[in-house]
PDB file as gemmi writes it, atoms N, CA and C in Angstrom:
CRYST1    1.000    1.000    1.000  90.00  90.00  90.00 P 1                      
ATOM      1  N   MET A   1      52.892 103.839 147.740  1.00  0.00           N  
ATOM      2  CA  MET A   1      53.447 105.291 147.703  1.00  0.00           C  
ATOM      3  C   MET A   1      54.149 105.321 146.442  1.00  0.00           C  
ATOM      4  N   GLY A   2      53.979 106.412 145.663  1.00  0.00           N  
ATOM      5  CA  GLY A   2      54.655 106.821 144.539  1.00  0.00           C  
ATOM      6  C   GLY A   2      55.683 107.727 144.783  1.00  0.00           C  
ATOM      7  N   ILE A   3      56.776 107.786 144.041  1.00  0.00           N  
ATOM      8  CA  ILE A   3      57.839 108.833 144.288  1.00  0.00           C  
ATOM      9  C   ILE A   3      57.404 110.051 143.425  1.00  0.00           C  
ATOM     10  N   THR A   4      57.442 111.240 144.213  1.00  0.00           N  
ATOM     11  CA  THR A   4      56.987 112.494 143.434  1.00  0.00           C  
ATOM     12  C   THR A   4      58.124 113.156 143.166  1.00  0.00           C  
ATOM     13  N   GLY A   5      58.205 113.879 141.905  1.00  0.00           N  
ATOM     14  CA  GLY A   5      59.345 114.847 141.664  1.00  0.00           C  
ATOM     15  C   GLY A   5      60.313 113.903 140.988  1.00  0.00           C  
ATOM     16  N   SER A   6      61.607 114.518 140.739  1.00  0.00           N  
ATOM     17  CA  SER A   6      62.640 113.691 140.263  1.00  0.00           C  
ATOM     18  C   SER A   6      63.850 113.668 141.148  1.00  0.00           C  
ATOM     19  N   CYS A   7      64.817 112.896 140.709  1.00  0.00           N  
ATOM     20  CA  CYS A   7      66.026 112.714 141.496  1.00  0.00           C  
ATOM     21  C   CYS A   7      66.671 114.009 141.474  1.00  0.00           C  
ATOM     22  N   GLN A   8      67.467 114.407 142.615  1.00  0.00           N  
ATOM     23  CA  GLN A   8      68.092 115.626 142.572  1.00  0.00           C  
ATOM     24  C   GLN A   8      69.412 115.622 141.794  1.00  0.00           C  
ATOM     25  N   SER A   9      69.732 114.504 141.425  1.00  0.00           N  
ATOM     26  CA  SER A   9      70.965 114.374 140.730  1.00  0.00           C  
ATOM     27  C   SER A   9      70.778 113.607 139.491  1.00  0.00           C  
ATOM     28  N   PRO A  10      71.480 114.085 138.345  1.00  0.00           N  
ATOM     29  CA  PRO A  10      71.188 113.257 137.192  1.00  0.00           C  
ATOM     30  C   PRO A  10      71.772 111.927 137.044  1.00  0.00           C  
ATOM     31  N   GLN A  11      72.768 111.570 137.959  1.00  0.00           N  
ATOM     32  CA  GLN A  11      73.308 110.147 137.911  1.00  0.00           C  
ATOM     33  C   GLN A  11      72.370 109.184 138.632  1.00  0.00           C  
ATOM     34  N   LEU A  12      71.261 109.571 139.205  1.00  0.00           N  
ATOM     35  CA  LEU A  12      70.513 108.604 139.816  1.00  0.00           C  
ATOM     36  C   LEU A  12      69.322 108.239 139.032  1.00  0.00           C  
ATOM     37  N   LYS A  13      68.928 106.988 139.065  1.00  0.00           N  
ATOM     38  CA  LYS A  13      67.753 106.432 138.456  1.00  0.00           C  
ATOM     39  C   LYS A  13      66.982 105.506 139.406  1.00  0.00           C  
ATOM     40  N   ILE A  14      65.683 105.690 139.337  1.00  0.00           N  
ATOM     41  CA  ILE A  14      64.877 104.992 140.180  1.00  0.00           C  
ATOM     42  C   ILE A  14      64.100 103.836 139.477  1.00  0.00           C  
ATOM     43  N   ARG A  15      64.242 102.677 139.894  1.00  0.00           N  
ATOM     44  CA  ARG A  15      63.595 101.644 139.127  1.00  0.00           C  
ATOM     45  C   ARG A  15      63.330 100.505 140.121  1.00  0.00           C  
ATOM     46  N   ASN A  16      62.478  99.499 139.597  1.00  0.00           N  
ATOM     47  CA  ASN A  16      62.085  98.377 140.452  1.00  0.00           C  
ATOM     48  C   ASN A  16      63.276  97.337 140.509  1.00  0.00           C  
ATOM     49  N   THR A  17      63.561  96.882 141.843  1.00  0.00           N  
ATOM     50  CA  THR A  17      64.551  95.914 141.818  1.00  0.00           C  
ATOM     51  C   THR A  17      63.815  94.590 141.874  1.00  0.00           C  
ATOM     52  N   LYS A  18      64.578  93.499 141.481  1.00  0.00           N  
ATOM     53  CA  LYS A  18      63.947  92.183 141.409  1.00  0.00           C  
ATOM     54  C   LYS A  18      63.428  91.589 142.751  1.00  0.00           C  
ATOM     55  N   LYS A  19      63.880  92.056 143.737  1.00  0.00           N  
ATOM     56  CA  LYS A  19      63.488  91.427 145.138  1.00  0.00           C  
ATOM     57  C   LYS A  19      62.909  92.486 146.133  1.00  0.00           C  
ATOM     58  N   TYR A  20      63.368  93.885 146.054  1.00  0.00           N  
ATOM     59  CA  TYR A  20      62.966  94.601 147.094  1.00  0.00           C  
ATOM     60  C   TYR A  20      62.056  95.859 146.908  1.00  0.00           C  
ATOM     61  N   GLY A  21      61.402  95.888 145.690  1.00  0.00           N  
ATOM     62  CA  GLY A  21      60.560  97.010 145.400  1.00  0.00           C  
ATOM     63  C   GLY A  21      61.547  98.019 144.697  1.00  0.00           C  
ATOM     64  N   LEU A  22      61.110  99.365 144.945  1.00  0.00           N  
ATOM     65  CA  LEU A  22      61.875 100.412 144.272  1.00  0.00           C  
ATOM     66  C   LEU A  22      63.160 100.471 144.862  1.00  0.00           C  
ATOM     67  N   GLY A  23      64.166 100.963 143.975  1.00  0.00           N  
ATOM     68  CA  GLY A  23      65.605 101.178 144.382  1.00  0.00           C  
ATOM     69  C   GLY A  23      66.196 102.261 143.682  1.00  0.00           C  
ATOM     70  N   VAL A  24      67.200 102.918 144.130  1.00  0.00           N  
ATOM     71  CA  VAL A  24      67.989 103.866 143.437  1.00  0.00           C  
ATOM     72  C   VAL A  24      69.264 103.395 142.804  1.00  0.00           C  
ATOM     73  N   PHE A  25      69.554 103.654 141.600  1.00  0.00           N  
ATOM     74  CA  PHE A  25      70.713 103.130 140.844  1.00  0.00           C  
ATOM     75  C   PHE A  25      71.482 104.239 140.369  1.00  0.00           C  
ATOM     76  N   ALA A  26      72.771 104.112 140.138  1.00  0.00           N  
ATOM     77  CA  ALA A  26      73.616 104.963 139.489  1.00  0.00           C  
ATOM     78  C   ALA A  26      73.438 104.954 138.037  1.00  0.00           C  
ATOM     79  N   GLY A  27      73.115 106.028 137.362  1.00  0.00           N  
ATOM     80  CA  GLY A  27      72.881 106.119 135.964  1.00  0.00           C  
ATOM     81  C   GLY A  27      74.229 106.542 135.179  1.00  0.00           C  
ATOM     82  N   GLU A  28      75.206 107.032 136.106  1.00  0.00           N  
ATOM     83  CA  GLU A  28      76.447 107.266 135.448  1.00  0.00           C  
ATOM     84  C   GLU A  28      77.362 107.095 136.677  1.00  0.00           C  
ATOM     85  N   ASN A  29      78.768 107.200 136.397  1.00  0.00           N  
ATOM     86  CA  ASN A  29      79.763 107.076 137.323  1.00  0.00           C  
ATOM     87  C   ASN A  29      79.548 108.084 138.621  1.00  0.00           C  
ATOM     88  N   ILE A  30      79.808 107.633 139.766  1.00  0.00           N  
ATOM     89  CA  ILE A  30      79.927 108.478 140.788  1.00  0.00           C  
ATOM     90  C   ILE A  30      81.247 108.252 141.645  1.00  0.00           C  
ATOM     91  N   LYS A  31      81.940 109.483 141.799  1.00  0.00           N  
ATOM     92  CA  LYS A  31      83.310 109.353 142.335  1.00  0.00           C  
ATOM     93  C   LYS A  31      83.292 109.123 143.886  1.00  0.00           C  
ATOM     94  N   HIS A  32      84.355 108.523 144.358  1.00  0.00           N  
ATOM     95  CA  HIS A  32      84.557 108.275 145.811  1.00  0.00           C  
ATOM     96  C   HIS A  32      84.436 109.712 146.452  1.00  0.00           C  
ATOM     97  N   GLY A  33      83.605 109.732 147.551  1.00  0.00           N  
ATOM     98  CA  GLY A  33      83.471 110.919 148.370  1.00  0.00           C  
ATOM     99  C   GLY A  33      82.569 111.918 147.962  1.00  0.00           C  
ATOM    100  N   GLN A  34      81.932 111.730 146.655  1.00  0.00           N  
ATOM    101  CA  GLN A  34      81.002 112.681 145.934  1.00  0.00           C  
ATOM    102  C   GLN A  34      79.565 112.519 146.842  1.00  0.00           C  
ATOM    103  N   ILE A  35      78.879 113.625 147.006  1.00  0.00           N  
ATOM    104  CA  ILE A  35      77.609 113.481 147.527  1.00  0.00           C  
ATOM    105  C   ILE A  35      76.582 112.815 146.614  1.00  0.00           C  
ATOM    106  N   ILE A  36      75.827 111.854 146.982  1.00  0.00           N  
ATOM    107  CA  ILE A  36      74.933 111.201 146.076  1.00  0.00           C  
ATOM    108  C   ILE A  36      73.499 111.818 146.275  1.00  0.00           C  
ATOM    109  N   HIS A  37      73.101 112.032 147.521  1.00  0.00           N  
ATOM    110  CA  HIS A  37      71.783 112.661 147.820  1.00  0.00           C  
ATOM    111  C   HIS A  37      71.866 113.118 149.183  1.00  0.00           C  
ATOM    112  N   VAL A  38      71.098 114.169 149.456  1.00  0.00           N  
ATOM    113  CA  VAL A  38      70.843 114.615 150.946  1.00  0.00           C  
ATOM    114  C   VAL A  38      69.297 114.008 151.297  1.00  0.00           C  
ATOM    115  N   LEU A  39      69.347 113.009 152.207  1.00  0.00           N  
ATOM    116  CA  LEU A  39      68.124 112.408 152.616  1.00  0.00           C  
ATOM    117  C   LEU A  39      67.223 113.435 153.323  1.00  0.00           C  
ATOM    118  N   ASN A  40      66.029 113.583 152.773  1.00  0.00           N  
ATOM    119  CA  ASN A  40      65.031 114.510 153.153  1.00  0.00           C  
ATOM    120  C   ASN A  40      63.851 113.798 153.976  1.00  0.00           C  
ATOM    121  N   GLY A  41      63.240 114.762 154.594  1.00  0.00           N  
ATOM    122  CA  GLY A  41      61.874 114.047 155.342  1.00  0.00           C  
ATOM    123  C   GLY A  41      61.559 115.051 156.515  1.00  0.00           C  
ATOM    124  N   GLU A  42      60.497 114.641 157.167  1.00  0.00           N  
ATOM    125  CA  GLU A  42      59.992 115.370 158.259  1.00  0.00           C  
ATOM    126  C   GLU A  42      60.767 115.036 159.651  1.00  0.00           C  
ATOM    127  N   ILE A  43      61.260 115.764 160.372  1.00  0.00           N  
ATOM    128  CA  ILE A  43      61.919 115.606 161.760  1.00  0.00           C  
ATOM    129  C   ILE A  43      60.914 115.288 162.763  1.00  0.00           C  
ATOM    130  N   ILE A  44      60.996 114.157 163.322  1.00  0.00           N  
ATOM    131  CA  ILE A  44      59.897 113.745 164.305  1.00  0.00           C  
ATOM    132  C   ILE A  44      60.586 113.198 165.500  1.00  0.00           C  
ATOM    133  N   SER A  45      59.868 113.159 166.712  1.00  0.00           N  
ATOM    134  CA  SER A  45      60.316 112.700 167.929  1.00  0.00           C  
ATOM    135  C   SER A  45      60.342 111.124 167.910  1.00  0.00           C  
ATOM    136  N   LEU A  46      60.964 110.577 168.937  1.00  0.00           N  
ATOM    137  CA  LEU A  46      60.839 109.108 169.096  1.00  0.00           C  
ATOM    138  C   LEU A  46      59.398 108.776 169.388  1.00  0.00           C  
ATOM    139  N   GLU A  47      58.690 109.484 170.236  1.00  0.00           N  
ATOM    140  CA  GLU A  47      57.262 109.157 170.442  1.00  0.00           C  
ATOM    141  C   GLU A  47      56.418 109.257 169.283  1.00  0.00           C  
ATOM    142  N   GLU A  48      56.620 110.232 168.348  1.00  0.00           N  
ATOM    143  CA  GLU A  48      55.925 110.292 167.124  1.00  0.00           C  
ATOM    144  C   GLU A  48      56.191 109.132 166.165  1.00  0.00           C  
ATOM    145  N   CYS A  49      57.366 108.760 166.158  1.00  0.00           N  
ATOM    146  CA  CYS A  49      57.966 107.719 165.345  1.00  0.00           C  
ATOM    147  C   CYS A  49      57.279 106.416 165.763  1.00  0.00           C  
ATOM    148  N   ILE A  50      57.099 106.215 167.037  1.00  0.00           N  
ATOM    149  CA  ILE A  50      56.496 104.867 167.646  1.00  0.00           C  
ATOM    150  C   ILE A  50      55.031 105.076 167.321  1.00  0.00           C  
ATOM    151  N   ARG A  51      54.315 106.116 167.570  1.00  0.00           N  
ATOM    152  CA  ARG A  51      52.992 106.308 167.196  1.00  0.00           C  
ATOM    153  C   ARG A  51      52.694 105.954 165.779  1.00  0.00           C  
ATOM    154  N   ARG A  52      53.554 106.431 164.711  1.00  0.00           N  
ATOM    155  CA  ARG A  52      53.259 106.193 163.407  1.00  0.00           C  
ATOM    156  C   ARG A  52      53.444 104.682 163.022  1.00  0.00           C  
ATOM    157  N   VAL A  53      54.444 104.114 163.572  1.00  0.00           N  
ATOM    158  CA  VAL A  53      54.685 102.579 163.440  1.00  0.00           C  
ATOM    159  C   VAL A  53      53.455 101.911 164.021  1.00  0.00           C  
ATOM    160  N   LYS A  54      53.036 102.107 165.123  1.00  0.00           N  
ATOM    161  CA  LYS A  54      51.835 101.432 165.754  1.00  0.00           C  
ATOM    162  C   LYS A  54      50.612 101.488 164.978  1.00  0.00           C  
ATOM    163  N   GLU A  55      50.444 102.767 164.296  1.00  0.00           N  
ATOM    164  CA  GLU A  55      49.105 102.936 163.569  1.00  0.00           C  
ATOM    165  C   GLU A  55      49.354 102.493 162.146  1.00  0.00           C  
ATOM    166  N   GLY A  56      50.398 101.894 161.807  1.00  0.00           N  
ATOM    167  CA  GLY A  56      50.619 101.210 160.491  1.00  0.00           C  
ATOM    168  C   GLY A  56      51.045 102.272 159.460  1.00  0.00           C  
ATOM    169  N   GLY A  57      51.278 103.517 159.765  1.00  0.00           N  
ATOM    170  CA  GLY A  57      51.587 104.482 158.796  1.00  0.00           C  
ATOM    171  C   GLY A  57      53.078 104.445 158.425  1.00  0.00           C  
ATOM    172  N   GLU A  58      53.862 103.722 159.058  1.00  0.00           N  
ATOM    173  CA  GLU A  58      55.326 103.543 159.006  1.00  0.00           C  
ATOM    174  C   GLU A  58      55.722 102.137 159.063  1.00  0.00           C  
ATOM    175  N   ILE A  59      56.777 101.722 158.554  1.00  0.00           N  
ATOM    176  CA  ILE A  59      57.461 100.463 158.894  1.00  0.00           C  
ATOM    177  C   ILE A  59      58.604 100.828 159.755  1.00  0.00           C  
ATOM    178  N   ALA A  60      58.825  99.924 160.755  1.00  0.00           N  
ATOM    179  CA  ALA A  60      59.762 100.383 161.825  1.00  0.00           C  
ATOM    180  C   ALA A  60      61.177 100.845 161.276  1.00  0.00           C  
ATOM    181  N   ASP A  61      61.610 100.321 160.177  1.00  0.00           N  
ATOM    182  CA  ASP A  61      62.995 100.557 159.776  1.00  0.00           C  
ATOM    183  C   ASP A  61      63.035 101.695 158.621  1.00  0.00           C  
ATOM    184  N   ASP A  62      61.881 102.459 158.473  1.00  0.00           N  
ATOM    185  CA  ASP A  62      61.776 103.579 157.519  1.00  0.00           C  
ATOM    186  C   ASP A  62      62.456 104.874 157.945  1.00  0.00           C  
ATOM    187  N   PRO A  63      62.081 105.270 159.158  1.00  0.00           N  
ATOM    188  CA  PRO A  63      62.685 106.523 159.808  1.00  0.00           C  
ATOM    189  C   PRO A  63      64.117 106.462 159.990  1.00  0.00           C  
ATOM    190  N   LEU A  64      64.856 107.451 159.830  1.00  0.00           N  
ATOM    191  CA  LEU A  64      66.259 107.456 160.012  1.00  0.00           C  
ATOM    192  C   LEU A  64      66.671 108.203 161.307  1.00  0.00           C  
ATOM    193  N   GLN A  65      67.253 107.488 162.295  1.00  0.00           N  
ATOM    194  CA  GLN A  65      67.628 108.194 163.501  1.00  0.00           C  
ATOM    195  C   GLN A  65      68.762 109.229 163.366  1.00  0.00           C  
ATOM    196  N   ILE A  66      68.538 110.403 163.773  1.00  0.00           N  
ATOM    197  CA  ILE A  66      69.485 111.489 163.545  1.00  0.00           C  
ATOM    198  C   ILE A  66      69.805 112.142 164.806  1.00  0.00           C  
ATOM    199  N   GLY A  67      69.379 111.684 165.885  1.00  0.00           N  
ATOM    200  CA  GLY A  67      69.711 112.130 167.236  1.00  0.00           C  
ATOM    201  C   GLY A  67      69.293 111.160 168.285  1.00  0.00           C  
ATOM    202  N   LEU A  68      69.566 111.510 169.530  1.00  0.00           N  
ATOM    203  CA  LEU A  68      69.136 110.517 170.688  1.00  0.00           C  
ATOM    204  C   LEU A  68      67.727 110.152 170.555  1.00  0.00           C  
ATOM    205  N   ALA A  69      66.751 111.150 170.285  1.00  0.00           N  
ATOM    206  CA  ALA A  69      65.443 110.727 170.351  1.00  0.00           C  
ATOM    207  C   ALA A  69      64.746 111.426 169.085  1.00  0.00           C  
ATOM    208  N   LEU A  70      65.562 111.793 168.036  1.00  0.00           N  
ATOM    209  CA  LEU A  70      65.000 112.456 166.857  1.00  0.00           C  
ATOM    210  C   LEU A  70      65.222 111.544 165.668  1.00  0.00           C  
ATOM    211  N   TYR A  71      64.229 111.559 164.711  1.00  0.00           N  
ATOM    212  CA  TYR A  71      64.013 110.762 163.685  1.00  0.00           C  
ATOM    213  C   TYR A  71      63.737 111.742 162.433  1.00  0.00           C  
ATOM    214  N   LEU A  72      64.258 111.233 161.211  1.00  0.00           N  
ATOM    215  CA  LEU A  72      63.927 111.798 160.098  1.00  0.00           C  
ATOM    216  C   LEU A  72      62.926 110.808 159.123  1.00  0.00           C  
ATOM    217  N   ASP A  73      61.658 111.320 159.126  1.00  0.00           N  
ATOM    218  CA  ASP A  73      60.717 110.391 158.514  1.00  0.00           C  
ATOM    219  C   ASP A  73      60.939 110.584 157.102  1.00  0.00           C  
ATOM    220  N   LEU A  74      61.755 109.811 156.386  1.00  0.00           N  
ATOM    221  CA  LEU A  74      62.245 109.936 155.109  1.00  0.00           C  
ATOM    222  C   LEU A  74      61.092 110.077 154.010  1.00  0.00           C  
ATOM    223  N   ASP A  75      61.273 110.989 153.048  1.00  0.00           N  
ATOM    224  CA  ASP A  75      60.338 111.071 151.836  1.00  0.00           C  
ATOM    225  C   ASP A  75      60.587 109.881 151.019  1.00  0.00           C  
ATOM    226  N   ASP A  76      59.671 109.734 150.073  1.00  0.00           N  
ATOM    227  CA  ASP A  76      59.653 108.615 149.247  1.00  0.00           C  
ATOM    228  C   ASP A  76      60.989 108.379 148.521  1.00  0.00           C  
ATOM    229  N   LEU A  77      61.480 109.368 147.891  1.00  0.00           N  
ATOM    230  CA  LEU A  77      62.797 109.213 147.234  1.00  0.00           C  
ATOM    231  C   LEU A  77      63.900 108.695 148.185  1.00  0.00           C  
ATOM    232  N   SER A  78      63.916 109.429 149.330  1.00  0.00           N  
ATOM    233  CA  SER A  78      65.044 109.042 150.304  1.00  0.00           C  
ATOM    234  C   SER A  78      64.874 107.584 150.782  1.00  0.00           C  
ATOM    235  N   ARG A  79      63.598 107.027 150.993  1.00  0.00           N  
ATOM    236  CA  ARG A  79      63.245 105.661 151.344  1.00  0.00           C  
ATOM    237  C   ARG A  79      63.772 104.755 150.372  1.00  0.00           C  
ATOM    238  N   ALA A  80      63.813 105.105 148.987  1.00  0.00           N  
ATOM    239  CA  ALA A  80      64.076 104.087 147.966  1.00  0.00           C  
ATOM    240  C   ALA A  80      65.673 103.763 147.882  1.00  0.00           C  
ATOM    241  N   PHE A  81      66.492 104.439 148.705  1.00  0.00           N  
ATOM    242  CA  PHE A  81      67.870 103.814 148.742  1.00  0.00           C  
ATOM    243  C   PHE A  81      67.859 102.583 149.477  1.00  0.00           C  
ATOM    244  N   ASN A  82      68.392 101.632 149.067  1.00  0.00           N  
ATOM    245  CA  ASN A  82      68.511 100.271 149.647  1.00  0.00           C  
ATOM    246  C   ASN A  82      69.748 100.096 150.457  1.00  0.00           C  
ATOM    247  N   HIS A  83      69.707  99.213 151.502  1.00  0.00           N  
ATOM    248  CA  HIS A  83      70.839  98.918 152.363  1.00  0.00           C  
ATOM    249  C   HIS A  83      71.547  97.697 151.767  1.00  0.00           C  
ATOM    250  N   SER A  84      72.754  97.491 152.162  1.00  0.00           N  
ATOM    251  CA  SER A  84      73.595  96.469 151.670  1.00  0.00           C  
ATOM    252  C   SER A  84      74.503  95.910 152.691  1.00  0.00           C  
ATOM    253  N   CYS A  85      74.767  94.617 152.613  1.00  0.00           N  
ATOM    254  CA  CYS A  85      75.880  94.020 153.356  1.00  0.00           C  
ATOM    255  C   CYS A  85      77.170  94.501 152.900  1.00  0.00           C  
ATOM    256  N   GLU A  86      77.366  94.972 151.545  1.00  0.00           N  
ATOM    257  CA  GLU A  86      78.595  95.477 150.945  1.00  0.00           C  
ATOM    258  C   GLU A  86      78.181  96.798 150.544  1.00  0.00           C  
ATOM    259  N   PRO A  87      78.143  97.820 151.395  1.00  0.00           N  
ATOM    260  CA  PRO A  87      77.568  99.079 151.011  1.00  0.00           C  
ATOM    261  C   PRO A  87      78.626  99.964 150.206  1.00  0.00           C  
ATOM    262  N   ASN A  88      78.170 100.789 149.240  1.00  0.00           N  
ATOM    263  CA  ASN A  88      78.859 101.574 148.491  1.00  0.00           C  
ATOM    264  C   ASN A  88      78.747 103.025 148.804  1.00  0.00           C  
ATOM    265  N   ALA A  89      77.860 103.323 149.801  1.00  0.00           N  
ATOM    266  CA  ALA A  89      77.575 104.712 150.325  1.00  0.00           C  
ATOM    267  C   ALA A  89      77.476 104.613 151.755  1.00  0.00           C  
ATOM    268  N   GLY A  90      77.676 105.908 152.292  1.00  0.00           N  
ATOM    269  CA  GLY A  90      77.623 106.022 153.680  1.00  0.00           C  
ATOM    270  C   GLY A  90      77.007 107.346 154.036  1.00  0.00           C  
ATOM    271  N   LEU A  91      76.735 107.515 155.372  1.00  0.00           N  
ATOM    272  CA  LEU A  91      76.177 108.940 155.809  1.00  0.00           C  
ATOM    273  C   LEU A  91      77.135 109.658 156.506  1.00  0.00           C  
ATOM    274  N   ARG A  92      77.097 111.028 156.249  1.00  0.00           N  
ATOM    275  CA  ARG A  92      77.886 111.929 157.117  1.00  0.00           C  
ATOM    276  C   ARG A  92      77.054 113.196 157.293  1.00  0.00           C  
ATOM    277  N   LYS A  93      77.499 113.960 158.291  1.00  0.00           N  
ATOM    278  CA  LYS A  93      76.656 115.018 158.703  1.00  0.00           C  
ATOM    279  C   LYS A  93      75.327 114.440 159.218  1.00  0.00           C  
ATOM    280  N   ARG A  94      74.192 115.116 159.002  1.00  0.00           N  
ATOM    281  CA  ARG A  94      72.949 114.663 159.465  1.00  0.00           C  
ATOM    282  C   ARG A  94      72.330 113.701 158.513  1.00  0.00           C  
ATOM    283  N   SER A  95      72.355 113.913 157.179  1.00  0.00           N  
ATOM    284  CA  SER A  95      71.715 112.891 156.296  1.00  0.00           C  
ATOM    285  C   SER A  95      72.268 113.012 154.835  1.00  0.00           C  
ATOM    286  N   GLU A  96      73.599 113.367 154.792  1.00  0.00           N  
ATOM    287  CA  GLU A  96      74.199 113.493 153.513  1.00  0.00           C  
ATOM    288  C   GLU A  96      74.703 112.046 153.137  1.00  0.00           C  
ATOM    289  N   LEU A  97      74.179 111.523 152.061  1.00  0.00           N  
ATOM    290  CA  LEU A  97      74.587 110.170 151.430  1.00  0.00           C  
ATOM    291  C   LEU A  97      75.722 110.332 150.549  1.00  0.00           C  
ATOM    292  N   PHE A  98      76.853 109.786 150.751  1.00  0.00           N  
ATOM    293  CA  PHE A  98      78.057 109.932 149.921  1.00  0.00           C  
ATOM    294  C   PHE A  98      78.649 108.582 149.532  1.00  0.00           C  
ATOM    295  N   ALA A  99      79.409 108.597 148.503  1.00  0.00           N  
ATOM    296  CA  ALA A  99      80.108 107.379 147.875  1.00  0.00           C  
ATOM    297  C   ALA A  99      81.278 107.042 148.784  1.00  0.00           C  
ATOM    298  N   LEU A 100      81.249 105.730 149.194  1.00  0.00           N  
ATOM    299  CA  LEU A 100      82.401 105.363 149.982  1.00  0.00           C  
ATOM    300  C   LEU A 100      83.481 104.850 149.042  1.00  0.00           C  
ATOM    301  N   ARG A 101      83.157 104.578 147.705  1.00  0.00           N  
ATOM    302  CA  ARG A 101      84.095 104.263 146.677  1.00  0.00           C  
ATOM    303  C   ARG A 101      83.493 104.618 145.393  1.00  0.00           C  
ATOM    304  N   ASP A 102      84.244 104.501 144.374  1.00  0.00           N  
ATOM    305  CA  ASP A 102      83.746 104.826 143.050  1.00  0.00           C  
ATOM    306  C   ASP A 102      82.549 103.906 142.638  1.00  0.00           C  
ATOM    307  N   ILE A 103      81.504 104.450 142.247  1.00  0.00           N  
ATOM    308  CA  ILE A 103      80.319 103.575 141.832  1.00  0.00           C  
ATOM    309  C   ILE A 103      80.175 103.779 140.364  1.00  0.00           C  
TER     310      ILE A 103                                                      
END                                                                             
């Protein structure tokens, strides 16, 4: 899957990581508390999420749970954000990715 369009913010750069495929990197300094990106995608039910995973159209950890039984089936750009054991970003509101510290 390719990423269509461009990053919403000029400080974001998409490139290949050495281990995990595509990733999103800071192209310039991002201040603590600043919005990095609003994660986007189709809102789907738990049942639809399970169906897509079973059919092989999704990887189980791709959709973002946003409610008790609601998921955001992330678009390609939003999927490119990698997780970390030492995160520098967090989520607030429904899908607002923001800087936990200066990046």
